[in-house]
N, C-alpha and C positions, 0 to 999 in steps of 0.2 A: 722534452725530447732529448735523448742521449746524443751527445756530440760523437763524431765519428772516432775520435781517439780514445773514447770511453773514460775520460777523465772527469767529465762533468755532465750535468744535464741543464738544459735551459727551458724556460717556460714556453709553451706552444705559441703564446702571443708574440714572442720575440722571433719566431721562425719567419724568414723572408720579410723582415721589417725594414731592410735596408742597412742594418747595423750588425757587425759580426760580434756575436756574444760568445760563441765557442772560440777556444784559443786557436783551433785549426780552421775557423771560419766555416765549418760545415753547415751551420744553421742558415747560411745564405746560399748554399750550393743548389743549383738547379732552379733557382727562382726566376731567372730570366726566361728559361724555357717555359715555365708555367704561365708567365704573362704572354708568351707568344702562342699559348695554346688557344684553340677556338673557343669562343664564348667565355673566356676567363674573365673574372671581375677584377678591376684595379681599385684598391682601396683609395679612398678620397684624400687622406692625409699623408700617404707614404707611397713608396714604390712597390709595396707588397701587393700580391695578387692572390686570389683564391679561386679554386676550381668552380666550374659552373654548378656542380652538384652540391656545393657548400653555400651557394647563394640563396638567401631566404629559406634556410633550413631551420631557423629558430635559434641557432647558436652562433654568436658573432665570432668571426675569425679575424677580421680587420681590427687593428688597435683602436680605430674610432668607431667600430661597429657599423661602418657604412654598408657592409655587405647585407645587413638586416634592415636597412632603411628603404622606405618606399615599397615595401613588399605587399603583395595583394593576395587575398585568398577568395575563392569563389563564393558567391552568395546567390540567393534566389533571384535577385534583381540584376546581378552582374555575374553570370555564370562563366562568361568567357570575355577576355579582352582581345580585340583584334585591331587590324589597321594600325600597327605600330603602337599598340596600347592607347590609342586615342578614342577607342570606342568600346562600350560595354554592351553585352548582349544578355538579355534575361534568359533564364533556364528554359522557359517555355517556347523560346524561338529557336533553340538548338535542334537541328535535324528535322525542321518542320517542312522541308521541301522548298524553302524560299531563302535565298542568300541575303542575309542582313548585313554582312561584312563585305567591304569591297574586295578583300582578299579571299572571300568564300570559305574561311576557316570554320565558320559555324555549320557548314554542311559537309565537312570533311571528317573522315574516320567514323562515320555514323554506323552503328550496329543496331539490330533490332532491340527495342526496349524490353526489359524483362517484365513479363506479366505476373500478376499476383496469383495465388492459388485459386482464387475465385474467378479467373479470367482465362479465356482461350487465346492462345498465341496464333494470330493469323500468319500465313506464309508472307503476306505483304508487309508485315511488321506492326500491324495494329494489335491492340488488345480489346477483345469484346467479352462481355459477361458470359459465363458458362451457361446461363439461363437462355442465351440466344443461340447456343450451339445446337444444330439439328432441329431448328424450329420451323423450317420451311422458307425462311427469309435469308438471303445472303447479306450478312452484316459486315463481313470482311470485304475489302475492295476486290480481292481475287476470288471471293466466294468459297474460301477454304473451310469456313465454319460449317458448310453444308455437305462437305465431302466425307465419304466413308461412313455415312449415317446408317443405322440398322433399322430405321423407321421404314415400314413397308410402303411402297408406292400406292397412292390412293387409286382405287379402281375407277372412280368417277370423280370428276372435278365438281366443285361446288358452283351454285348459281353465280354468274358473273365472271367465271374463269374459263380459260381454254387450255387444252392439253398441248404440250410440246411434242410433236409427232415422233421425234427420234430419241430425245433424252427422257421423255415420259413424265416430267413434272408438270404441275398446274400453275398457271400464272394469271393474274387478273386480265380480263379482256381490255381494260383501259390501258394496259401496257403494250398492246399490240400497236406496232408502227409508231412508237413514241421517240424513236431515235436512239434507244438504249437497248442492247441485247439482254433480256432477262432469262430466256431459255438457254440451257447450256449448249444446245445445238444451234442457237441464234435464229431459229425459224420464226420467231415472233417479229423479226425485222426483215423478213424476206417477202418478195412479191407485194410490197407496199404500193398502192396506187398513187400516182401523181395527179391529184385532182385539181381541176380548175377551180379557183376560188375568187370570191369577190372581196377585194381589199377594202379595208375600212377607210373612214374619212381621214385619218391621220397616218395612212400607210401609202407606200409606193409599190407599184407592181413591177416585178422584174420582167425581163423580156420574154422569158419562157412561159410566163403566165400561170405558173403553179406556185409561185413564191410571192409573199408580201413582207416588206420590211418597214419599220417606222420611218416616217419622213425624215427624221433627224439623221438617219444613217445614209441618206442620199448625199453623195459628193462629200463624204467626210474623210477621204483619202484612205478608207479601208474597204476591202472587198467583202460585201455582205451577201449579195446574190451569187449563186453558184456559177452563173455565167458572167459575172463581173459587170453586168449592165448598170448597176447603181452608180459606177464611177465613170461611165462613158459620157462624153459631152460636157464634162464639168469645167467651169471656169478655173484657170490656174490661180493658185494662191498668190496674192500680191507680194512682191519682194519688199524686204525691210530697207530702211534708209541707208544701211551700209552695204547693200547688195545691188548688183546690176542685173537687169532683166534680159536674159537670153531669149531666144525663141523657144516655143513649146513649153512655156511655163517654168523654165529652168532659171534659178537665181545663182549668180556668181559673186563672190566676194569682190568688192570694188577694188581692192589692192591688186587683183589680177587683170584688171582692164588696161588696155593699151600697154601691155608688158612685152610686146613683140612676139608673143606666142598665143595662138588661137586656143582659148579655153572653152568658149561656147562651141557647141557642135556645129552651128551655122556660121561661125567666124564673125559674128556680129560684135564682138568685143574688141576688134582690131580695125585699123584703117580709119578713114574719114578724117576727123579733125583731132586725132590723137596727138598731133605734134604741137598744138596750141598750148602755151604755158598756162598754169593755173594762177590767175591774178584776181579771182573773185574774193571779196571780204567775207569768207566763210567763218562761222563762229568756232568751228572745230577742224574739219579736214576738207581738202579739196583733191579731187582726182581728175585726170584727163579721161575723156571718153570719145568715142567716134562722133558724138553729137556736140563736142566741145567740153570745156571744163564744167564740172559739177561739184557742188558741195555735198558732203556726206557726213554722217554722224556715227559715233561709236555705238556698239551694241548697248541697248538700254535707253537710247535716245531716238528721236525721229525729227525729220525736217519740218520746220514750221512753214506756214503758208507763204512766207517771203522767199523760201528756197535757199536761205543762207543760214538762218538761225536754227539751233538745235534745242529741242524741249524734251524733258524727261518723259519716258513712257511709264505710265502707272500699270505695271503688269497685274497688280492685285485687282484693279477695276476692269481693265480691257480683256484679260484672259480668264478672270473669275477663278472657279474651283479647279480649272485645269492647271493653274499655277501651284497652288498649295492646297492640300486636302483639309486643313483646318484654319490656321492663322497665317495671314500674309502681311508682311511689313514692307512698304515701298520705300525706296531710298533713291537719291539721284543716280541714275544710270544702272541701277540694279534693284534687287529685292531679296528678301529672305523669308523663309517659312518657319513657323513655330507650331508647337503642339500644346494641347490642354493637359491639365494634370492627369497622370496615369497613362500617358502616351509617350513614345520616343520617336524621334525623327529617323527615317530610313536613310541609307547612304545616298540615295538620289537627292536628299535635301528637300523633298517635296511631300512625301507621303508619311503620315503618322500611323504608328502601330501600337496597339495595346501592350504595355509592359505588365509585369507581375504574373499572376497565374494564367493558365490557358483559359481563354473564353469558352464556355460550354453552352451548347444549344440544347434547350429543353423542348421536347416534342411530346404531345399527347397523341397517342395512336390507340384508338378504341379504349380499352380498359387499362392501358399502361401509360406510364411517363418514362421516356428514355432521355438519357443525356448523351450528347455526341461532342467530342473534343474537336474544335474547329482547326486545331493545329495537328493533333496526333491521329484523329479519327477514332479515338478510344470511345467505346460505346458500352453503356451499361443500363440496367433497369433501375430507375429510382423508386418507382411506385407501381404497385399492382392492385387493382380493385376486383371485384366480382365480374365474371365474364359478361353478365348480362348488363352491366353498367357501362357508361360512356363517360370518360374524362373529357369534358368539353373545353372550356376556356381554362387557362392556368396562368399563374404568376408566382413570384418568389419574393422572400424577404431575407436579405443577407444579415440584418441585424440580429434577428432571432434564429436564423438558419432554418426557415420554414418554406414549404411549398403549399400554395393554395390552389384549389381547383373547384370548378362547377360541375356538379353531378346531376345530369338531367333526370336520371331514373328516380332519385330520391328528392329531387328539387331542393338541393342544399348546397351550401359552399363549405367545404371541409378543408383541413390542413393536416400536414404531417411534417415532423422534424426531419431535416436532411442528415442529422447525426445520430438519431435514435429512433426507437419505434413509437415514440409519443405521437399521438394524433388527437384530433378534436373536430368539432363542428362550430362554425361561426353563426350560421343562420339557416333556417328551414323555411319551406313554403315559398321559394322564389324560383324563378326561371330567368336565365340570362344567356346572351350570346357572348358576353365579354366581361371579364373582371380585371381590375387593375389595383396594384398595391401602392399606396402612398408611404414610401419608406421613411419619409421625414416626419410627417404629421401622425404616422402610425394608424392609418385608416385603410380600409378596402372599399373600392367603389365598384359598382356594376350597373349595367344597362338593363332595362326591362322594355323590350320592344313592343310588347302587347299593351302595357299600361302607358307607354310613352314617358318613361321616367329614368332618371339617374339617381341611384341611391348609394348610401355609405354606411359603414358601421366600423366600430373600433376593431383593430387587429387583436386586441386582447379580450374581445367578447367570447363568451361561452354560452351556447344555446341552453336555456333553462325553461323552455316551453313557451316563451312569448318573445316577440320580435324586439330587438333593441337596435333598430336602424332608423335612419332619417332620410327623408326625400330631399335630395339636393336640387334636382331640376325636374319640372314637369310643366304642364300647360300646353304649349304649342309644339311639343317635340313630336316628330313624325317618324315613328319607328326607329328610335336610336339603336345602333347596332354595335359598332366597334368603339373602343374608348382607350385613350392614352393620357397619362398624367405628366406634368412637369412641376413637381413639388418645389423645386428651387425658385420658380417664379410664381408658384401658387396658381397655376393655370391647368385647365383640363380641356381636351379636344375630343370631339366624337363625330361619327358619321350617322347620317339618317338615310334610310333606304325606302322611304315611303313614296307617296305620289310626286313630291318634289325633293329628290335627293340633294343633300348638301353636306358640307363640312362646317362644323360649328366650334365655337370656343366660349369659355366662361371661366370665371375664377372658381377655384375648388370649393368655395362655399356657396356657389350657385348664382352669383351676381355677375353683372356686366356681360350678359349673354350677347353674342354677336355672330353673324353669318360670316364665315371665312371664305367659303367658295360655294356658289350655287349654279355654276354653269359648267357644261361639258361633263356631267357626271351621269352615270347609269345606275349602278348598284355598288357603291364603295363599301365592300364588305370587311376589308382589313386595313387597319391603320398602324403606322409605325413612326415614332418620333426619333429623329437624328439630332441630338443635342449639339455635337460639335459644329454642325453646319446650320443649326436653327431652321431645319426643314421638317415638314410633315409629309410623309409618304402614304400613298394609299394604293390598293389594288382594286380594280373595278371588274366584277364578275360579268356584268352585262356587256360592257364594252371590251373586255379582254385587254385591259391596259394597266400600266403602271404609271402613276402620276406623283408629283411632288410640288410643293409650294413653300415660300417662306412663311414664317409664323405670322406675318402680317397680311397674308393673302396675295402677295405679289410674286412675280416670277414664277408663274405656273408652267410646268413642263409635263408633257404626257407622251408616253410611248406605248403604242399598241403592239403587243407581243402575242404571237399565236399560242405560246405555251401557258399563257394565263387564262384558265378556263373556269375554275371554281375555287378561288382562294378563300381561305377562312381566317388565318392569322398571319401577321408579318412582324419582322424585326430587322433592325439595322445594326451592323457592327463593322466598324472600320469603313472600307469602301464597298461593302457587299450588302445586298438586300436579300433577305431569306423569307420564304413564305411556305405555308402548308397548302397543298393542292389536293382537294378532296376527290375531284374526278379522276385524277391520275394516280391517286393513292401514293403520293410522294412528297418530299420536301425538296425545294429547289432554291438556287441562288443565282443572282445576276449581279453585274456591276451596277451600283446604285445610280451612277451618273449617266451611263450609256445604255443600260439594259442588255449589254453584250456578255459574252463569256458565261453563258448559261451552263449550270452544273446541277445534276441530280445527286443530292447528298444521301437521301434515304428513300428506299422503296420497301414497303412491307404489305402483307395481306391484311390490310385494315386502313380505314380512313384516318388521316391525321387531322387534328383539330388545333388546339391551342399550341402556341410556339413563343418561346422567349430566348434571349441570349443573356447568359448570367456571367457577370464580371463586375468586380468592385468599382472600376472607373466609370461604368455606365450608370452607377447610382451613387453619386458623390455624397458624402456626409456633410451636414451643415447643422447649425443650432436649430432646434425645434421651437418655433415661437409659441407652440401650444403648452410647453412645459410650464411657463410662468403665467399662463392665462388663467389657470385654476377653474376650468370648466367642471361642473358636477357630473356631466355624462360625456357628450361628444364635443370635439374641437376640430373644425375644418379650416384648412389653410386658405388664406386669401392672398391677394396681391400685396406688394410692398412688405413681404415677409411678416405677416401678421396672422393671427388666429381668430376665429369667430366660434363662439359657443353655439351649439345646436342641441336639440332634444330629440329622443326617439319618438316614434309615433305614440300617441296617447298622453304626451306630456307637452307642456308649454314653457317657454322661457320666461322667468320672473323679471321684475323691473331691474334687478342688478345686472341682467344680461349675462349671468354666470350660472344661475341655479335653475334647474328644471323642476316644475311643479305639476301635479296631476291635473287633468282637465275634467274632473267630475262635475264641476260647477258651471262649465262652459257650455252654452248652447251651440248647436252646430247645424249647418245645412248639408244636405246630400247633393253632391255634384256627380251626375251620372253621364257616362259616355258608353258607347256600345260594348267596350271591353273592360271597363273599370268604374269603380265607385269610390269616391273620396268624401270623407267627413271634413268639411271646411269649418273650423272652429271660429266662432264669432267673437270670442273674448278679445283677440288681438287684431281684429279686422282694421285695415287702414281706413282712415277718415276720408281719404280722397282716392279717386280712381286713377288708373294709368300706370300703376306699378307693375313690374315684370313678375311673372310667376303668380302663385297662389299664396294667400295668408297661411298661417299654421294649419296644417291639415294631416289627415291620416288616410293612406290608401288602403282600402280593404283587399285582402288577398284573394282575388278571384282568378287565380292562375289557370284554372281548368275551364273557365267560361269562355266560350268563343265569341258570342255576340248577345248582349242583353236585349230584351224586348220590353221588360216591364219591371219596376221595383216599387216597394213601399216599405216603410219603417214603422215598427211598433215600439214606441218610446217605453211603454210600461215594462217590457221584458228584454229591451235592447236587442231586437231581432230585425234583420233585414230579410224581407221576402223578395224573391226574384224569379224571373223566367227567362229562358234563352231560346234562341233559334234552334230548331231540331230537338229541343228537349221534350221529354215525355212526363215532366212533372213541374210543380212549383216548389222551389227550394227555399230553405231558411238558413241564414247565417247568424248565429247568436254571438254577440260581443259581450263576453263575461267581464266582470270588474277586474279580474286578475290580469286582464289583457289577453287571455287565451281566446281561441275561436273554436266553435263547434258547428259542423254541418248536419243538415237533416233534410230529407224529402218530406214535404207536408202533404201534398195531395197529387194524384196522378191526373193528367190531362190528356185529351184525345188529339187536340190540334195545337197550333201555335198560339200562345197567349200574347195578345197585343197590348193588354193593359190590365192592371190589377189595382185594388184599393182595400184598405183595412178599415173595419169599423172598430175604433179603439175602445168603444164601450163594451160590446159583446165579445170582441175578438174574432168575429166572423170575417171571412176573406171572400171578396168579390173579384171576378175577373171576366174578361171578354176573351173567347177562344173560338177557333175552328172555322170551317167552312161547311154548312152556312154559319154565319156569325151567331153566337148566343151569349147571353150573360148568365153566369153561374155563381153560386154562393156555397161555401163550406164552413162548417163550424170550426171553432178553434181547435187546432190539431188535425183537422182534415178528415175527421171520422165520417161525418155526414155531408153529402153533396146534393145540391138541388138546382135545377135549371129554372131561372126566373123568366127570361125572355129569349126568343129566338126568332130569326127572320121567317122561319117556316110557320109559325103560329101567330105572329103579331105583325101588323102593318106598320113597321117603324119607318120614320122619315129619313131614310138613308142607312148607311152602314156604321155601326158603332165602332169608334177607333180609339176613344180615350175615356177612362173611367176614374171618377174621384169622389171622395166624400164632400158634402157641402161645407161651406166656410161658416160654420156656426160659431157664435160668440162664446158659448159655453156648452158643457155637456147637458146642463139642465134645459137650455133652449132647444138643443137638439132633441132631447127626450120628449119635450112638450110638443114639438112640431112633427114628431114621428120620424122614422129613419128614411132619409132622402139620399138617393144616388143621382149623380148627374154625369153625363157623358157627352162627348162631341161626336157628331156624325158629319158626313160630307153632303152639301158644301157648307162648312162652317156653321152648323146649327147646333144649339145646346139642347139636350134632352135630359129631363129629370123625372124621377119616379119615387113616390112615397109608398114603401112596400107594406101594404096593409091587406093584400089579398084580393084586390079588385083591379079594374082596368085603369090604364094611364089616362090622364087629362092633359090637354094642351094648354100651357100657361105662358105668359110673357117671360122671356129669359131674364129680364131685368129684376124679377122677383128674387132670383137666386144670385144675382150679381156675378154672372158667369160671362166674362168677356170672350169673344171669339178671336182666334189668331188673326191679325190683320184687319180687325173690325173697324169700320168706319162709322159706327154709331147707328146702323139700321136696326129696326125692330126685329127681334128674333122670337123663337118660341121654345117652350119646354113642354115635357109630358109629365103629368102628375098621375100617380096611381091612387084613385079615390077609394074610400071605404065602401 
């Protein structure tokens, strides 16, 4: 810098450093005024000051460079410092409509976010995908994405829709009188009837008779009935130990009692024995009162039973989750709240909020998967399938950035990359109401309600024409429906919606199966796991309720809510519960603890199904115990952070418990239920009874069969013959060595087949069918059919109901004795016939060794057809 007299120059670092370096001292002129300027920075080691605009500009002006110390630059996790630089706010929290700073600076100066070229800027400030513009559904909060559209108005509404009389658009009939105006003229919310309704067992009826609220809302100090009747006649809240009870339930700070001024409305805090001195041996404080001296305690303490001692109040136990949303730490006279990894504490010191990226809600609506920003409301289409298909259940994997979904039309579970156009299929020939991704063990689980099973396959599986999945749970499952996983603990939870609805748990390898809850359930169709609070939530379609319980089955809470009608899937994020409502064609949210503050997030012309909230903190990373296990095929997580090797169907686990081997040499038994057939392999059968579940087995894919009536198996060509209720034929499922399956119709039938049997020597097929009942036979392949016996032409002793080949010791013995059929009739009589073309003969049943069900040893008879 040149000195004023022009005789010399001094370095910039010497200017305003407190020492005169110019002969005329001009290098120190005006420095005092600079230090007096607003927001000027005083250098640490000198009297020098720098301007506010030079602070943290990357160039040190102070001799000690203190003007560049402690500088901060915005990051994704700390985009703003507020509250005197004591608090950092993530970028996803800025301008989200909720003040996260005490000084509210995170919600100041907000301008509409700039949308990308592939997005439409809503007038409300949102960004929605251009594909959603003018699609008939308002995706912007203000509906601006449907304004100015050139699409002609439909002349007729589709089935299930009603026309808005003034604005002319069509809306689903389910949206009529749902509390939200969907017509631009708001006519769908006009003239709504106030119907008298019967309140549920867990509800309280408001005085006007047309409103029902959950029992828990009664006397909670919040007005929930429109007439306020839910807060009438309620007992006042007890005063704390540092408060004095006035009349009408008012509590007064004890320091104001006997102050010479009436602070209670009824004057009950003055007079009486206020003049008596405090001489009681109180452990903390004593105050005068109209009733005489009283001991009292500071906030955070309460009086003991002796009326003089003070004991600590454990706010974490007594007030529960109302104190802290996640972690609560009690201390003498106080408490503090904490948050799990991936969360930050709000300024209120109580609520935890997700940090990092914005949490995204994934929703399957008909043939599309949408993402919805839970902070910004940004909406885009992630996935689109063929219009005739339905994306049912869905889940995601952040490790490989994939989304998985169940396609009912193709009976397959498919995936697609979130970052590219890559896609693939995991498994085919399955039907499921719910799928779930194990992001730690790298597997995908699903329920099969028809077969009563929970199954799993590897996330890295690629469909090659044969199934590569394993049965995790089966046996006594009664229509398993919804499923959630907790890989960090190796646990899975599922709901059953059969005759005895219940919530269940087991380890993720299918062991330690246990009933979590079996009371107070109707049809729990949607499950959601809240890891921060260790609670399991469910929505009940039959009872119209939201429930939750600790993961040990205790502390059950149920709220009956009128807007829970037909829930399909649910998810929990922070303090909110989200679910898809099929009947109302919407996605809704409520406060997870109270069920209040209901909000409709999405409404579209299509039923929503699968639903998930996507955020890294909701799926924490941890070491995968299966990595070091070395399993040849599948590895399923179990408790205590371990992994267990499992084999796909058709393979069995070798003695090393690591390698899977083919089951070609293993004998098997066929276990048949009305809707499923399982091959139970005898190679690894347990030696003792009493074990849970089945031994190694294979469930045959009979997804299209409603109810089986008869089956038999031909060992020679590995074929399963079967008939079902309402079927017009006997079918055959061939199990090929490659593991592939092929279907075929063998022979047409005229009535219901009640039993069938195979002659394994000739290949002929026998069966009982129709009314009147008859026994028929067909050649191998079903080309020729012959009626053998019928009630109309033979006097049979009863109605034939079961058919079976005789228990011959060998094929030679059977050939020598002639071909014999045996069948049971009512009441519990065995009938047999040797088919040689003549009439049957009555013989003792003991000759064939055919025991009758429930037999007590009485002599029975058979019929033999003589030559």
